Residue, then its C-alpha position, 0 to 999 in steps of 0.5 A: m801371641n806377640s813374639s816379642k812377648v815370647l821372647l822376653g818370657v823365655l829370656g826371663g825364665v832362663a834367668a830365673g833358673a840361672i839365678a836359681g842355680i847360682l843361689f843353690a850351688p855352694a859358695k861363699g855369700s859374697k861370691t854369690r852375689k857377685r855372680i848374680v850381678n854379673k848374670g843380671a848385667d849379662y842378661a840385661k845387655e841381652v835383652k837390651n840388644k833384643f830390644d833394640k833389633v826389634t826396635k829398629e826392624f819396627s822402624n825400618q818396616y814403619e818407614s817402608i809403609l810410609q814410603e809406599a803410602k807417599e807413592l801410592v798417593t802420588d800415583h793417585q794424583e797423577k791420574 
């Protein structure tokens, strides 16, 4: 299974658990809604940061493979 899918699944489970905990905690409705919004924003930032990291890593690997391919073609043409 793809590690990014596993990571998203884990983050989704953690988010659902946190929201369930907030919903069952005794607090006023307005305070509970603010907590949910704040937690959602926190998790959205976390997911965005993870996505950016994975995208950057993928881009770096792509560039590395592309450079190696260019070198192989150049070496092959010189022979």
